[in-house]
RODO-782589 format. One record per residue (C-alpha): residue number from 1; residue in three letters; x, y, z. Coordinates in nm, 3 decimals, m for minus. Layout:
BEGIN
{r NUM 'Ala' {X Y Z}}
...
***
This chain:
BEGIN
{r 1 'Met' {12.709 12.576 10.301}}
{r 2 'Ala' {12.400 12.775 10.213}}
{r 3 'Ala' {12.236 12.506 10.001}}
{r 4 'His' {12.314 12.286 10.350}}
{r 5 'Gln' {12.120 12.522 10.576}}
{r 6 'Glu' {11.835 12.609 10.298}}
{r 7 'Leu' {11.808 12.234 10.293}}
{r 8 'Val' {11.796 12.137 10.657}}
{r 9 'Arg' {11.558 12.467 10.689}}
{r 10 'Arg' {11.292 12.320 10.410}}
{r 11 'Glu' {11.306 11.980 10.636}}
{r 12 'Ile' {11.224 12.128 10.965}}
{r 13 'Thr' {10.982 12.311 10.804}}
{r 14 'Lys' {10.827 11.966 10.660}}
{r 15 'Ala' {10.830 11.831 10.986}}
{r 16 'Arg' {10.650 12.104 11.163}}
{r 17 'Asp' {10.372 12.089 10.903}}
{r 18 'Ile' {10.343 11.735 10.999}}
{r 19 'Leu' {10.352 11.761 11.305}}
{r 20 'Asn' {10.055 12.010 11.278}}
{r 21 'Ala' {9.819 11.785 11.204}}
{r 22 'Ser' {9.416 11.834 11.248}}
{r 23 'Pro' {9.221 11.642 11.545}}
{r 24 'Ile' {9.106 11.314 11.450}}
{r 25 'Thr' {8.745 11.364 11.416}}
{r 26 'Asp' {8.675 11.017 11.359}}
{r 27 'Pro' {8.935 10.757 11.556}}
{r 28 'Leu' {8.748 10.447 11.419}}
{r 29 'Arg' {8.801 10.532 11.087}}
{r 30 'Ala' {9.151 10.660 11.170}}
{r 31 'Leu' {9.220 10.309 11.309}}
{r 32 'Gln' {9.117 10.159 11.031}}
{r 33 'Glu' {9.341 10.408 10.765}}
{r 34 'Leu' {9.687 10.326 10.978}}
{r 35 'Ala' {9.576 10.002 10.953}}
{r 36 'Gly' {9.584 9.964 10.595}}
{r 37 'Gln' {9.881 10.173 10.575}}
{r 38 'Val' {10.094 9.983 10.815}}
{r 39 'Val' {10.009 9.646 10.619}}
{r 40 'Glu' {10.119 9.831 10.310}}
{r 41 'Trp' {10.421 9.905 10.482}}
{r 42 'Lys' {10.444 9.591 10.578}}
{r 43 'Asp' {10.403 9.400 10.221}}
{r 44 'Ala' {10.671 9.690 10.068}}
{r 45 'Leu' {10.901 9.585 10.327}}
{r 46 'Ala' {10.875 9.201 10.237}}
{r 47 'Ala' {10.912 9.258 9.899}}
{r 48 'Arg' {11.240 9.394 9.969}}
{r 49 'Val' {11.385 9.122 10.199}}
{r 50 'Asp' {11.584 8.882 9.985}}
{r 51 'Leu' {11.537 8.519 10.208}}
{r 52 'His' {11.847 8.476 10.011}}
{r 53 'Ala' {12.073 8.711 10.220}}
{r 54 'Leu' {11.914 8.754 10.538}}
{r 55 'Arg' {12.260 8.809 10.686}}
{r 56 'Tyr' {12.598 8.919 10.602}}
{r 57 'Glu' {12.983 8.907 10.772}}
{r 58 'Ser' {13.076 9.266 10.907}}
{r 59 'Asn' {13.395 9.348 10.887}}
{r 60 'Ile' {13.487 9.202 11.183}}
{r 61 'Ser' {13.382 8.852 11.071}}
{r 62 'Thr' {13.058 8.901 11.270}}
{r 63 'Glu' {12.742 8.773 11.185}}
{r 64 'Gln' {12.487 9.069 11.083}}
{r 65 'Ile' {12.124 9.039 11.031}}
{r 66 'Arg' {12.001 9.247 10.738}}
{r 67 'Gly' {11.856 9.634 10.843}}
{r 68 'Glu' {11.568 9.506 10.595}}
{r 69 'Val' {11.487 9.160 10.766}}
{r 70 'Gln' {11.443 9.392 11.127}}
{r 71 'Leu' {11.256 9.660 11.003}}
{r 72 'Leu' {11.043 9.358 10.842}}
{r 73 'Glu' {11.025 9.199 11.186}}
{r 74 'Arg' {10.892 9.516 11.329}}
{r 75 'Ala' {10.659 9.566 11.061}}
{r 76 'Met' {10.515 9.274 11.117}}
{r 77 'Asp' {10.462 9.310 11.474}}
{r 78 'Arg' {10.275 9.591 11.438}}
{r 79 'Cys' {10.092 9.427 11.191}}
{r 80 'Asn' {9.957 9.201 11.476}}
{r 81 'Thr' {9.890 9.467 11.733}}
{r 82 'Val' {9.735 9.771 11.507}}
{r 83 'Leu' {9.495 9.439 11.386}}
{r 84 'Ala' {9.422 9.288 11.730}}
{r 85 'Thr' {9.319 9.644 11.888}}
{r 86 'Ile' {9.070 9.636 11.568}}
{r 87 'Ala' {8.918 9.299 11.623}}
{r 88 'Lys' {8.946 9.417 12.037}}
{r 89 'Leu' {8.737 9.751 11.981}}
{r 90 'Asn' {8.497 9.515 11.714}}
{r 91 'Ile' {8.586 9.895 11.509}}
{r 92 'Asp' {8.370 9.711 11.199}}
{r 93 'Glu' {8.061 9.628 11.411}}
{r 94 'Arg' {8.076 9.990 11.544}}
{r 95 'Leu' {8.083 10.169 11.216}}
{r 96 'Ala' {7.789 9.927 11.096}}
{r 97 'Arg' {7.590 10.073 11.358}}
{r 98 'Ile' {7.718 10.428 11.293}}
{r 99 'Asp' {7.631 10.420 10.922}}
{r 100 'Glu' {7.266 10.256 11.013}}
{r 101 'Met' {7.230 10.519 11.264}}
{r 102 'Thr' {7.293 10.793 11.028}}
{r 103 'Ala' {7.090 10.636 10.721}}
{r 104 'Val' {6.801 10.608 10.968}}
{r 105 'Val' {6.826 10.994 11.071}}
{r 106 'Ile' {6.884 11.080 10.670}}
{r 107 'Val' {6.551 10.899 10.613}}
{r 108 'Arg' {6.359 11.034 10.907}}
{r 109 'Ala' {6.494 11.394 10.781}}
{r 110 'Val' {6.342 11.336 10.432}}
{r 111 'Glu' {6.040 11.189 10.566}}
{r 112 'Ala' {5.988 11.520 10.789}}
{r 113 'Gly' {6.078 11.722 10.425}}
{r 114 'Leu' {5.863 11.544 10.246}}
{r 115 'Ala' {5.569 11.607 10.508}}
{r 116 'Ser' {5.583 11.949 10.561}}
{r 117 'Ala' {5.612 12.021 10.126}}
{r 118 'Gly' {5.296 11.825 10.164}}
{r 119 'Val' {5.432 11.540 9.953}}
{r 120 'Ala' {5.175 11.207 10.031}}
{r 121 'Gly' {5.066 10.859 9.889}}
{r 122 'Pro' {5.272 10.741 9.600}}
{r 123 'Ala' {5.513 10.992 9.564}}
{r 124 'Ala' {5.576 11.014 9.910}}
{r 125 'Val' {5.680 10.624 9.868}}
{r 126 'Lys' {5.809 10.675 9.550}}
{r 127 'Ala' {6.096 10.884 9.724}}
{r 128 'Arg' {6.150 10.734 10.002}}
{r 129 'Glu' {6.252 10.460 9.764}}
{r 130 'Val' {6.496 10.654 9.601}}
{r 131 'Val' {6.652 10.782 9.924}}
{r 132 'Arg' {6.705 10.388 10.006}}
{r 133 'Gly' {6.843 10.300 9.669}}
{r 134 'His' {7.128 10.588 9.720}}
{r 135 'Leu' {7.166 10.510 10.075}}
{r 136 'Arg' {7.219 10.141 9.957}}
{r 137 'Ala' {7.465 10.259 9.677}}
{r 138 'Leu' {7.682 10.418 9.977}}
{r 139 'Pro' {8.062 10.215 9.979}}
{r 140 'Gly' {8.028 9.939 10.232}}
{r 141 'Arg' {7.664 10.000 10.286}}
{r 142 'Glu' {7.414 9.701 10.261}}
{r 143 'Ala' {7.081 9.777 10.252}}
{r 144 'Ala' {6.898 10.077 10.455}}
{r 145 'Arg' {6.605 9.981 10.635}}
***
């Protein structure tokens, strides 16, 4: 009995920790991450579904659809919903604009720092090229302007 109570206590603590989540500060990227998880879940379920055994006969001779099939159907619906939401919100375009604005702010900050430090001429040009090169190297980034 004590072992069962300890197991229940650990499960309650784990659930409480999960529900005590931090606030989402970047909902667009969080939605993209959710989409990735939803697609992975759907793919994992699809791998478990045996197309030759979608149904079975119960003890009372009624035909039943396997739970894995029902879960897969729900996962496919959820994929449709999340991906349609991302498409409607133009998340890729919004994130690209945010990234571009961030790059502009970084370049301006570097230029202000260079000017403040008295760096001018060829040295300043070289520094700007280096900054732009580093910004281009960021994942998912195209050329910074």
